[in-house]
C-alpha positions as CSV (number, residue, x, y, z in Angstrom):
1,M,-11.3,14.8,-11.3
2,L,-11.3,11.1,-9.9
3,M,-14.8,11.0,-9.7
4,S,-15.5,11.2,-13.3
5,L,-12.9,8.2,-14.6
6,R,-15.0,5.0,-15.2
7,K,-13.2,1.9,-16.4
8,G,-15.6,0.4,-19.0
9,S,-13.5,-1.1,-22.0
10,K,-10.1,0.2,-19.9
11,T,-8.8,-3.3,-18.7
12,L,-8.2,-3.4,-14.7
13,D,-4.4,-2.8,-15.2
14,E,-5.3,0.0,-17.0
15,Y,-7.8,1.5,-15.0
16,L,-5.3,1.9,-12.1
17,K,-2.6,2.8,-14.1
18,E,-4.7,6.0,-15.1
19,F,-6.7,5.6,-11.4
20,K,-3.1,6.2,-9.9
21,S,-1.8,8.6,-12.4
22,I,-3.6,10.3,-11.1
23,C,-3.8,10.9,-7.4
24,N,-0.1,11.0,-7.7
25,N,-0.7,14.0,-9.4
26,L,-2.5,15.7,-6.8
27,V,-0.1,14.6,-4.3
28,A,1.9,16.6,-6.4
29,I,-0.1,19.4,-5.9
30,K,-1.1,19.2,-2.3
31,K,-4.1,18.0,-2.6
32,P,-3.7,14.4,-1.9
33,V,-6.5,11.6,-1.9
34,S,-7.2,8.9,1.6
35,D,-6.2,5.8,1.3
36,Q,-10.2,5.4,1.4
37,D,-11.7,7.7,-0.6
38,K,-10.1,6.0,-2.8
39,V,-11.6,3.1,-2.1
40,F,-14.5,4.2,-2.7
41,Q,-13.7,6.4,-6.2
42,F,-11.9,3.4,-7.2
43,A,-14.7,0.9,-6.7
44,H,-17.5,3.8,-8.8
45,G,-15.3,3.6,-11.6
46,L,-15.8,-0.1,-11.9
47,G,-18.9,-0.4,-13.6
48,L,-22.1,-2.9,-13.1
49,K,-19.4,-5.7,-14.2
50,Y,-18.2,-5.8,-10.5
51,I,-21.5,-4.6,-8.9
52,D,-22.1,-7.3,-7.2
53,F,-17.5,-7.4,-5.8
54,R,-18.3,-3.7,-4.9
55,T,-21.5,-4.3,-2.5
56,A,-19.8,-7.0,-1.0
57,M,-16.6,-5.5,-0.3
58,L,-17.9,-2.0,1.0
59,T,-21.7,-2.6,1.8
60,K,-20.5,-2.1,6.1
61,P,-17.3,-1.2,8.1
62,P,-13.9,-2.2,8.7
63,Y,-13.4,-0.6,5.3
64,P,-10.6,-2.0,3.3
65,S,-7.4,-0.8,3.2
66,F,-6.8,0.4,-1.2
67,S,-4.3,-2.3,-1.2
68,Q,-6.2,-4.6,0.1
69,F,-9.2,-3.8,-2.3
70,M,-7.3,-3.9,-5.1
71,L,-5.8,-7.6,-4.1
72,A,-9.6,-8.9,-3.3
73,L,-10.4,-7.4,-7.1
74,Q,-7.7,-8.9,-8.9
75,G,-8.2,-12.5,-7.0
76,Y,-11.9,-11.6,-8.3
77,E,-10.9,-10.7,-11.8
78,Q,-9.1,-14.5,-11.7
79,T,-12.5,-16.0,-10.5
80,I,-14.4,-14.3,-13.3
81,H,-11.6,-15.4,-16.2
82,A,-11.4,-18.9,-14.3
83,Q,-14.9,-19.9,-14.7
84,K,-15.9,-18.1,-17.8
85,D,-12.2,-20.3,-19.1
86,E,-14.4,-23.6,-17.6
87,E,-17.6,-22.3,-20.0
88,K,-15.8,-22.6,-22.9
89,T,-14.3,-26.3,-22.5
90,Y,-17.3,-27.1,-21.0
91,L,-19.8,-25.8,-24.5
92,E,-16.5,-27.2,-27.2
93,H,-16.9,-30.8,-25.0
94,A,-20.9,-30.4,-25.5
95,Q,-20.7,-29.7,-29.1
96,A,-18.8,-31.9,-29.9
97,F,-20.5,-34.2,-28.0
98,F,-23.7,-33.9,-29.8
99,G,-22.0,-33.4,-32.8
100,Q,-20.7,-36.6,-32.7
101,R,-24.1,-37.9,-32.0
102,S,-25.9,-35.9,-34.6
């Protein structure tokens, strides 16, 4: 069940909520998922956008706990958003500069 879950176009929060719901349902039927399995299953469903992050976090032991993984992932997400904002601001300034020169 967890193997087929993918982030796809969902936000990270939506994906996490769905993932946790499935884990909670598995606990309810006495089929809990280990913390390490949660890390690997969640990471697997993130997709190619997160391949560098996944590789850095899961290439060699010690592997992070699920909560450590999530904290690192949220920090990575914030970094991606900050870079996009910087790139957007840079492009806007460059367009304004070249627009003034024309």
